[in-house]
N, C-alpha and C positions, 0 to 999 in steps of 0.2 A: 451635539450630533447624535442621532439615533441610527444605528446600523444593525440590520438583520442579515444573517448569513444562513444559507441552507446547504446541507450536504447529507443526504440520507442513504447513501449507497454503502460502500464497503469500508472495512477497517483501514486497509492500506491506503485507500484514496483519501480518507480523512486525515491520516498521518501526513500525507503529502500536501495537504492544505494548511497545515499548521504554520508554515512560514508566512503565508498570506495573512492568516489571522494575526500573527505577531506583528506583521508590517502595518496592518491597520491600527493596532494598539499603539505602536510606537509613533505613528504618524498623527493619530488623533487620540492623545492620552486621556482626554476628558470625555470621550465618546462613550455612550452606552452601547455595548456590543453584545448582541444575543445570537445564539446559534440554534437552528433547528436541525436535529439529526435523527437517527433512528435508534430504537432500543438496542439494536445490534451493535452499531458503531460508537455508541455513547461512551464506551469504556475508554476510548482514546483521549477524550477531552474532559473527563470528570475532574481532573486536577489542573486543567489548563489555566494558567495565570492571566491569560489575555482575554478571557470571556467574563462578562458580568452575569450571564445566566444562560441556561441550556434548556431547551424544550425538545421533547421527542414527538415525532409524527406517529400517531398510533396506526397500527396495521388496519387496513380497510377504510381509512379515512381519506376522503377526496382532498388532494393537496390544495386545490383552489379554495375549498371551504376552510381549511386550516389557515391558509395564508390570509384569507379575508379578515381573520381575527385581528390582524395587525394594521388594518387600515387606519390612517390618521396617527399612527404611533411610530412610523419609520420614515427617515429621510433618505436612506440609501439601503436597498436590498440587493444582495448578491447571491446568485446561484453558483456555488462553488463546483457543482458537478454538471456536466453537459447532458443532463437527463431531463426527460419530460417532467418527471415528478417535481424536481427542484425548480425548474423554470416556471412551471405553472404556479407553484407555491409563491415564488417571488413575484410573479406577475399579479397575483391576486391581492398583494399588499397595496398596489397602486401607489407605491412610494414615488416621489418625484424622480428619483434615479433608480432604475432597475437594470442590473448588469448581469450578464451571463455569457456563456460561449457554447458553441456546438461544433461539429466536425464538418470539414470541407465537403465530404461526400454525401452528407445527409441533407439533400435539398428540401425535402418535405419538412424536416425538423427546423431548418433555417427559416422557412416561410412561417411556420407556426410560432417560432420563438420571437419573431419580429412583432407579433401581436402582444406578447407579454413583456418584452424588454424594451427599454429606451436605448440601451447600449448592448449590441450583440457583437462579440468577438468571434472570429473564425479560427479554429485550430487547423493547422496544415496536416494533421494526422489523417492519413487516408491509406487504408491497407492496400488498395489496388495500385495506387501510385508508388507506394513504398516498395512493392514487390517488382514493379516494372522498371523503375529508374534506379540507377546506381551511380553516384550516391543520391539518396533522398533524405536530407536532414529533417529531423523532427525534434522539436523542443521537448525536454523532460516535462512531465506533468507538473512538477513544482513550479517551473517557469511559466507554464500556461496559466496556472491558477494565480501566480503572482501578478500576471498581467491584468487580471481582474481587479486586484487591489490597486494597482497603478491607475487603472481607468477611474477608480473611485476617488483618486487624488492622493493615494499614499506616496510619500516621497522618501520615507525612511524604511528601506527594504531590509528584511531579515531573511536569511537563507537557511538557517538551521531548523531541523525538525524538532518539534517540541512534544515530548512524552515524559511526564514526571513520574519517578519512582520514589517510594519512601523506604525507611529502614525496615518496616514490616514486610515489604515485598521482598527485600533482599534476605531477610530472615527466613521467609517461607521457602526460599531457594537454597538454604544453607547446605542441604545434603547433596546438591548437584556438584559433581567434580568441577573444580575451577580450571580454566585454561584448556578446556576440551574442544572438540569439534562437534557442534550441534547440527544435526540433520533434522530439519522439520519435514514431516511426512504429511502430504496433502493428496487429494485425489489425482492430481496430474502426474504423480509418480506411477500411477497404475494404468496409464493409457498412452497410446500414440507415441511410441518411441521410448517407452520405459515400462518395466514390468516389476512385479514383486520379487521375482527371483533375481533380477538384475540389481534391485535395490539392496537385497541382502548381500549380494556379492560386493556391492560398493562399500557397505559398512565394513566388511572384512578387509577389503583392499585399503581402506583409509587407515587401518591399523599400522601400516608401514610407516606412518608419520609419528607414531609413538605418542599419541595423545588420547585421553579418554574420549570415547564415542558416546554421545548423548542423543537420544531420539526424542523429539516432542511431536505431539499430534493432537488433533481435535477429535471430538466424540464421533464424528462420521467415519473415522478411521480405526475404530476399536478392533475390528476383525483383523485388519492389516497389522496393527500394533501387536496383537497377540502372536501373530506369526513371527514378527521381528523379535519379540522377547523370547520366543521358543527357540529361535535360531542361535541365540547367544552371541550374536555379532556385535551387540552394543553393550556398553557398561551400564547404561541406565535407559529405560524406556518410560517416559513420563507423559501422561495425557490428562485432559480434563482440567488443565491449570487455569486459574483466573488470569485475565489478560496481564495484569501487572506482575504476577509471579512468572508468567511465561516470558515477559520482557526481561525480568531479572535473571532468568536462566540464560538468555542471550547475552546479557551484560557480563556474565561470568565466563563466557566462552572466549576462545581465541579466534574462532572463525565459525560462520554459519553457512550451511549448505541447504538450499531450498529450491523447489520449483517456483515458477512465476506465480506468486501469491502474496498475501499481505505480510507473510513472514519476512519477505525481502525488506519491507519498509520498517517493520519493527526492528530488524537488525540494524538498519541504517540509523534509526533513532537512538539505538543503544551504542552507536559508533563502532560497530563491529565489521571487520572485513567479511565479505560475502561472496559465495559462488552461487550463481543462479542458473538453473536449467530452464531454458525457454522452449516453447513449442516450435516445431520445425516450420509450420505455416505462420506467416506474418512475423518472422523473426526480426527482419530489418526494422519494422515499425515498433514492435513491442519492446525490443531490447534497447531502443533509444528512449521511448516514452516512460518506461517503468523499470529502468535499471536502478541499482542501488544509488543512493544519493549521499554525497559527501563522505564516502568511505572508499577504501581500496576494494576492488572487486574483480571477479572474472566471470565471463559469460560463456555459457555452453549451449549450443543448439542441439536439440533432440535430433536423432537421425530420422530419415524418412521411412525407415522400416525397423522391425524388431528382430532382424537377423542377428544371430549371436555375435558375429564379428562387429556389427554396427554398435551393438550394446556394449561390447568390450571397449571399443574406441571411445564411446561416450563416457564410460567410467574412468578411463585413463585420463581424459581431458579434465574431469572433475577433480581427480586426485592431484593432477599436476597443478590445477588452479589453486587448490588449497595449499599445496606445497609452496607455491610462489608467494601466497599471501602470508604464510607463516615465517617467511625468511626475515631475519632481523634487519 
């Protein structure tokens, strides 16, 4: 059997797709399994043992033209992301089985996807319904993507996230204090219910837990990181790390604190307890679909305003969440 998978979006989403990839490998051990990803998220799967080959979709290339390259070479093609790019790429393969999913609320996308796919699954994730109905259950993205593997015939399901580290990655993180609290800084810390000043205060307040405080960040946060380093609130501020070194830093930690971003899922893959700060809007939906997977966690909802009292309450919830996760 020849299986082609496509997931060209974000790092965290590809991590959440690794159980489905592993399930296909266990269910079809002799299959040829290829993945099309992006140059950006390829770092997640470069050492994945369940893939025979990886191809990257170049920037600016029509996904239909790229997918057409696989015509006659694929028995099953699966769009692991509910995105037009991946669905069109899979559709262009004209494989006998072309599987994907989209969201309940995206009527136009559903109509378009039916032209490309033989099997279209519908996710119940709908921000409007999630906010209006209480409760409104939404499956985790891991389970939504696993459903695609099941539709393809997978019967041996794997639920663990797969991100492989090597000794070199751990050696690269040797100077990072072990057993600390890692706070990953991304753009969502700086807007809508969180501020730089409040983040610096949080780092200081986490010291009550008597653990080293480590900050990680991406290149887009260089200016913020400089302010954090100048504040002296963290023991180490480390940025620009290769993906595997960054994951190794998480692996050395006792707990990870992050906003809703790919760091959540890197921490889960490293089996680390995690506190996640979600946006106030669409909290009911996002906190179900993208919560930490397979690890102890605490979820905090951003306040609706940036009033000092609201930000202080937010920081208190984060510190209390870390405290509970660190309990023996």
